[in-house]
C-alpha positions in Angstrom: -102.0 13.0 -29.4 -105.3 14.6 -28.6 -107.9 14.9 -31.4 -107.5 18.3 -32.2 -103.3 17.9 -32.6 -104.6 14.6 -34.5 -106.9 16.9 -36.9 -104.4 19.4 -37.5 -101.4 16.7 -38.3 -103.9 15.4 -41.2 -104.7 18.8 -42.7 -100.7 19.9 -42.6 -100.2 16.4 -44.6 -102.7 16.7 -47.2 -101.4 19.6 -47.8 -97.8 18.6 -47.8 -98.6 15.6 -50.2 -100.5 18.3 -52.2 -97.5 20.4 -52.8 -96.5 21.3 -56.2 -100.3 21.1 -57.1 -102.7 24.5 -58.4 -105.0 24.9 -55.9 -108.6 25.9 -56.1 -108.4 29.2 -55.9 -105.3 29.1 -58.3 -102.3 29.3 -56.3 -99.7 27.0 -56.0 -99.2 24.5 -53.4 -95.6 25.3 -53.7 -93.0 27.4 -55.1 -89.5 27.1 -57.0 -86.9 29.1 -56.1 -83.7 29.5 -58.3 -80.4 28.2 -57.1 -76.5 27.1 -58.0 -76.1 24.2 -60.1 -74.6 21.4 -58.1 -71.2 20.3 -60.0 -69.7 16.6 -59.0 -70.9 17.1 -55.6 -70.6 20.7 -54.6 -72.2 23.8 -55.1 -76.1 24.0 -55.0 -78.1 26.0 -52.5 -79.4 26.6 -48.7 -82.2 29.2 -47.7 -83.6 30.5 -44.7 -85.6 33.7 -44.3 -89.1 35.0 -45.7 -90.5 38.4 -46.1 -93.4 39.3 -47.4 -95.8 42.6 -49.2 -98.9 42.5 -49.0 -99.9 45.6 -50.9 -98.0 43.6 -54.2 -98.5 39.9 -52.9 -94.6 39.3 -53.2 -92.7 37.5 -51.0 -88.8 37.5 -50.6 -86.8 34.6 -49.9 -83.0 34.8 -48.6 -80.1 32.6 -49.8 -77.8 32.0 -47.4 -75.2 30.4 -49.7 -74.1 33.4 -51.5 -76.1 36.2 -50.3 -78.7 36.5 -53.1 -82.5 37.7 -52.5 -85.7 36.0 -55.0 -88.3 37.2 -55.1 -91.9 35.3 -56.3 -95.4 36.2 -56.5 -98.2 34.3 -55.0 -100.2 33.2 -58.0 -97.0 32.4 -60.2 -95.3 29.0 -59.4 -91.4 30.4 -59.7 -89.4 32.8 -57.8 -86.6 34.8 -59.4 -83.4 36.2 -58.2 -84.3 39.8 -57.5 -80.8 40.6 -55.6 -77.1 39.7 -56.9 -75.5 38.3 -54.2 -71.9 36.8 -53.6 -70.6 40.3 -52.4 -73.2 42.5 -54.3 -73.3 45.3 -51.8 -71.0 43.8 -49.7 -73.1 40.6 -49.0 -72.3 36.8 -49.3 -75.1 35.9 -46.8 -78.7 36.8 -46.0 -80.8 35.3 -42.8 -84.0 37.0 -42.2 -86.1 39.3 -44.2 -89.1 41.8 -43.3 -91.2 44.1 -45.5 -92.4 47.8 -43.8 -95.4 49.2 -44.8 -93.5 51.3 -47.4 -92.4 48.2 -49.3 -88.9 48.6 -48.0 -87.3 45.5 -47.7 -84.7 44.4 -44.9 -82.1 41.9 -44.7 -80.6 40.4 -41.6 -76.9 39.1 -42.3 -76.3 36.6 -40.3 -72.8 36.6 -40.5 -72.1 38.2 -43.0 -69.6 40.8 -41.0 -68.1 38.0 -38.7 -67.0 36.3 -41.9 -66.4 39.2 -44.0 -64.4 41.5 -41.6 -65.8 45.1 -42.4 -68.6 44.1 -44.2 -72.5 45.1 -43.4 -74.7 43.1 -40.7 -77.9 44.1 -42.4 -79.4 45.8 -45.9 -82.4 48.0 -46.3 -83.4 48.0 -50.2 -86.3 50.2 -51.7 -89.1 48.2 -53.9 -87.3 48.7 -57.0 -84.2 46.8 -55.1 -82.4 50.1 -54.9 -79.9 50.2 -51.7 -81.0 52.8 -49.0 -78.9 51.3 -46.6 -75.8 49.2 -45.6 -75.0 49.2 -41.8 -73.0 47.4 -39.1 -74.0 47.3 -35.4 -70.2 48.1 -34.3 -71.0 45.3 -32.2 -68.0 42.6 -32.4 -69.5 39.1 -33.6 -72.9 40.1 -34.1 -75.0 37.3 -36.4 -78.0 38.9 -37.0 -81.1 36.5 -37.2 -84.3 37.8 -38.2 -86.3 40.9 -38.0 -89.9 42.7 -37.6 -91.3 45.8 -38.2 -92.6 48.0 -34.9 -95.5 49.8 -34.1 -92.6 52.6 -34.1 -92.1 51.7 -37.7 -88.5 51.1 -37.2 -87.1 47.6 -38.1 -86.0 45.1 -34.7 -83.3 42.7 -35.2 -81.8 39.8 -33.2 -78.8 38.8 -32.5 -78.0 34.9 -32.1 -74.4 35.4 -30.6 -75.4 37.5 -27.3 -78.9 38.9 -26.2 -79.2 41.9 -28.0 -82.1 43.3 -29.9 -80.8 46.4 -32.7 -83.4 48.7 -33.8 -82.7 50.4 -37.7 -84.8 54.0 -38.2 -84.0 56.4 -41.3 -84.8 60.1 -40.3 -84.9 62.9 -42.4 -83.1 60.5 -45.4 -80.2 58.9 -42.9 -80.4 55.8 -41.4 -78.7 54.0 -38.6 -78.5 51.4 -36.4 -78.1 51.1 -32.3 -78.4 48.1 -29.7 -81.7 48.7 -28.8 -81.8 46.3 -25.6 -79.1 44.2 -24.6 -79.9 41.6 -22.0 -77.4 39.6 -21.3 -77.5 40.2 -17.7 -81.1 38.0 -18.2 -80.9 35.6 -20.5 -77.5 33.3 -20.9 -75.9 32.9 -23.7 -75.9 28.8 -24.7 -73.8 27.1 -27.3 -75.5 27.0 -30.6 -78.2 29.8 -32.3 -79.8 32.2 -29.4 -82.2 34.8 -30.2 -83.5 34.1 -33.5 -87.3 34.6 -34.2 -89.5 37.9 -33.6 -93.0 39.5 -33.5 -94.8 42.1 -32.0 -97.0 41.1 -29.2 -101.1 41.4 -30.1 -101.0 44.8 -27.4 -98.1 46.2 -29.7 -96.0 47.2 -26.8 -93.4 44.3 -27.0 -91.6 41.8 -29.0 -91.6 38.6 -28.3 -88.3 36.5 -29.3 -87.3 33.0 -29.4 -84.4 31.6 -28.4 -84.4 28.2 -30.5 -81.3 26.5 -28.3 -83.0 26.0 -25.2 -86.5 26.2 -26.3 -87.7 29.7 -24.9 -89.5 32.7 -25.8 -88.5 36.2 -24.5 -90.9 39.1 -24.0 -89.2 43.0 -24.6 -90.7 45.7 -23.3 -90.9 48.3 -26.3 -91.5 51.3 -24.2 -88.3 50.1 -20.9 -86.1 47.6 -22.9 -86.9 45.4 -19.6 -87.2 41.0 -20.5 -88.6 38.8 -19.2 -89.3 34.9 -19.7 -92.7 34.4 -21.5 -94.6 31.5 -19.5 -95.6 29.0 -21.8 -96.4 25.9 -19.6 -93.6 23.8 -20.3 -94.0 23.5 -24.3 -91.3 21.7 -26.1 -90.0 25.1 -27.9 -86.5 23.3 -28.5 -85.2 24.3 -32.2 -87.7 27.1 -32.5 -86.5 29.6 -35.4 -88.9 31.3 -37.3 -92.1 32.8 -35.5 -95.5 34.4 -36.9 -98.6 35.6 -34.7 -102.0 36.8 -36.1 -104.4 37.7 -33.3 -103.5 35.6 -30.0 -102.1 32.3 -32.2 -98.4 32.2 -33.1 -96.5 29.6 -34.9 -93.3 28.1 -33.7 -91.2 26.9 -36.8 -89.2 24.6 -35.1 -86.4 23.7 -38.0 -84.5 20.2 -37.2 -87.5 19.4 -34.8 -89.2 19.2 -37.9 -92.8 20.7 -35.6 -95.2 23.7 -36.2 -95.9 24.4 -32.9 -99.3 26.7 -32.5 -99.1 28.7 -28.8 -101.9 30.6 -27.8 -100.5 33.8 -26.6 -101.8 36.4 -24.6 -102.1 40.1 -25.6 -99.3 41.4 -24.2 -97.3 39.0 -24.6 -96.5 37.5 -21.1 -98.0 34.0 -21.3 -98.2 31.5 -23.8 -100.5 28.0 -23.6 -100.1 24.7 -25.8 -102.8 24.4 -28.7 -101.0 22.1 -30.9 -97.6 20.7 -32.1 -98.1 19.6 -35.7 -95.0 17.6 -37.5 -94.0 18.5 -40.6 -92.6 16.4 -43.8 -89.8 14.5 -42.3 -87.7 15.4 -45.3 -87.6 19.0 -45.4 -86.4 21.4 -42.9 -88.4 24.6 -43.0 -86.6 27.7 -41.3 -89.0 31.4 -41.3 -92.4 31.5 -42.6 -94.7 34.2 -43.2 -98.6 34.4 -43.4 -100.2 35.5 -46.7 -104.0 35.1 -47.5 -104.7 32.8 -44.8 -101.6 30.5 -45.9 -98.3 30.3 -43.9 -95.5 30.2 -46.4 -92.4 28.4 -45.1 -89.0 27.8 -46.3 -87.8 24.8 -46.8 -84.1 25.6 -45.9 -81.7 22.5 -47.3 -80.1 22.8 -44.0 -79.9 18.7 -43.4 -77.9 18.3 -47.0 -74.4 19.0 -46.7 -74.8 20.3 -50.6 -78.3 21.6 -51.0 -79.9 19.7 -54.2 -82.8 20.9 -56.1 -86.1 21.3 -55.6 -85.6 24.5 -54.1 -89.2 25.7 -52.7 -91.1 27.7 -50.5 -94.5 25.5 -49.4 -97.5 27.1 -48.4 -100.1 25.4 -45.9 -102.9 26.2 -44.0 -101.9 26.8 -40.5 -103.1 24.3 -38.2 -104.6 25.4 -34.8 -107.1 28.2 -36.8 
């Protein structure tokens, strides 16, 4: 391990060991999430997506077991249920979340429309929690995994069951979804989760998308929809899940690999070089993350547990590689 990687590992370990303790700036190092009770070895909760509203300093977390959406504040140690699940607005599960400049919250439904035929694949809410749209993609077997807001203000959702990206936008009060890019001829669909984490390149001309089951990154040109592989120099990115970009740094949350990989991404999103591969807490499986006031907020999914047991948490840490 390089000196830089070792330093990043030690810094990350220090933050994780201090989880739950107040920081000098009075921001908690972890945030408690609501969850379902465990009764006779059943029940419990699991989580996946996180969105962040910089204007209000609130974050939103999705619960896969029921589809509840929880909301927390950066300075409060406990989040609360914001939107009910268990069929509310046709939502029984939820995955990726993001927030746009207007405070609207976009929720990816994962297999919601597969497990409940006719149910929505995604939802859009305003900051007050009012439902703005509940949409189906019209594509069979669509598993909407993650979502990012593009430079045009539209939301772009990935499909983990096919090499597709969906675009969701509002015009004159009407919301619509369409298949924006279908890269089936370029990206082979493999067993497991295909397209997942998604970010906008620094030059705002492309989307960079993770294919976690094979450990690859793909570049989608925002003007043409053309797709090409991101050159990563052989960096190990298997189990890539959530992506976070700031400037030329790209953080890759590699869930069951229990690693946070830092890459230096070119402005056009065509190439990336390895900066550090930092082990995360071996007792947690982090899925997605958002950058909030200089810290990464990572969701502890509980995906490694047959029944998700409390404590249910979002963990905050200083990003490695900065």
